[in-house]
C-alpha positions, 0 to 999 in steps of 0.5 A: 023910127029914128034912122042912123044912117052911118053908110056914108057921109055921102047921105048927107043933106044940105044944111039949112044956109046951104038951102038959103045960099043955094036959093039966092045965088048968083048964076051964069052960064059957067062953061063961058065962065061967067057964073060968079058963084062958080067962080067964087067957089074955085077961086076959094078951092085953089087957094085953099089947096094952093094951087093956081086954078080949080074947077068944079065938076060933077063928082069925085069919080069925073074929078079923079077921071079929068085929072087923069085925062089931063095928066095921061094921053091914050096908051100911057100909065098910071101907078096906084095902090091895088086898094085905091077907090080909083081901081075898086070903084070909078068902074075903069073909067081911066082905061074905058074912056081914056084908054090909060093903063093902070098898074097897081102896086100894094097898099100897106095897112096905113093907105100908103105904098112902099117907095122901092115899090113905087119907084119899081114900077116906073117903066124904063124908056122901052119900045115895049112898054106903055110910058110911065106919066102919072102916081095917084094916092089917097088921102084920106084912104078909104079901104085903109081904115080912113088913114090920113097920109102925112105930109112928108110921104107925100113929098117922098112920093113927089120926089120919085114922081118929079126926078122921073117925069112924072105928075103926082095926082091926090085923090083927096075925096076927104082931104080935109078930114086928113088935114083936120086929123094931122093938125095941119092944112091943106095946102101945106099937106098936098104942096108937093102935089101937082094936082088934087080932087076933092070932094064937097059932097061928103063930110062937108055935106054938100048936096053935089059936087067935087073940085080939081086943083092944080096949075092953069095948064093943067086946069085947061087940060081939065076943063077940056076933060070935063066938056068931053065928059058932058060935065059943062053944067051951065048955071051951076052956081045954084049948087056952088053957093053950097060948096062955098058953105062947105068950105067956109063953115064945114071944115073946122067942125070935122073933128067932132065927126072923128070924136063921135067915130072913136066914141062909136069905135070904143063902143063897139070894142066891148061887144062879143061878136065884133072885133075892131081895132080902135087904134085904126079908127083915126078919121070918120071911118069906122071898119068892123068885123062880125065875128059871130058864128053864123052871122055874115057882115050882110045879115048883120047890116040887114038886121040892124036896118030893120031896127033903124042902123044903116051901115055898110057891108063891104062887097066881097068881104062875109065879115067886114062892115064900115060906119062913116060918122057925119055932121047928122050923126050926133053922140046920142045917136052914136050911143043909140046905135051902139044900143041896137047892135048889142040887142041885134047881137045878144038875139042872134 
């Protein structure tokens, strides 16, 4: 059976070029700063994001956590959206490990947060309150339709943060999808932010790893936090070699994923029993709702899985499903998946 796996872009397997680069990678002890391949990847990531330095970490969750630990001390507070990945899906690591208090404010449908809400969430200097230290934005925003956040908005948030002596961190797991969708560079898009983390293992198709970028002083603190979390991986050049291919070969082609996601959304929009707002598919994430009597999102996902189409029902939501398009999903796969979905719906 041909499997069309759209549960996430994390299911991508390394390309042949990545496998070859991994097999021949020069390595050294990265904890001692002696792995030439890791050093090259970090230099590339810093240059592409317009930051002074970068750090290779195991995952997006670790990237966000070391950033929070580098910006905040125990008892400090970070401000973030109520739909953010950090708040929903990273096990409360900021509080569990760092003693950092999360203050959540509502996300709008496009992933942004009302600037008045952000400003109002910053604590005054009062003995009763934790100290506000950090604002976090997510770009693209996973739970808000994969929306890309524009440069002007990031600039306006940065102004609020910096005027109040706070830092701004971008959870940029899919920041290259955002830059491609907005037809700009990552460095221009997030130039006003103090730090960013981004994933190599999603649409960029590396087998593992994420990058954290910021000032030299910030990266020094983040490196210490990485060690605290057990993230010193020694001869990591084998993985970093794949990350270099991600940054040199896999960025420009992300527009293909966006086009395939749009085609998938348009096909779903024609089906009875499915609701989708096609205008809410700006990147590679496709959210749709099951509107057929007696059929839940989980039940539809289970039926589709038996026929080779894998999608992800949203936890705690009986109607919504997420499908993610990536480099292993071809236009032909999109049409094949649509045919299977229609057939399953027709038989229910």
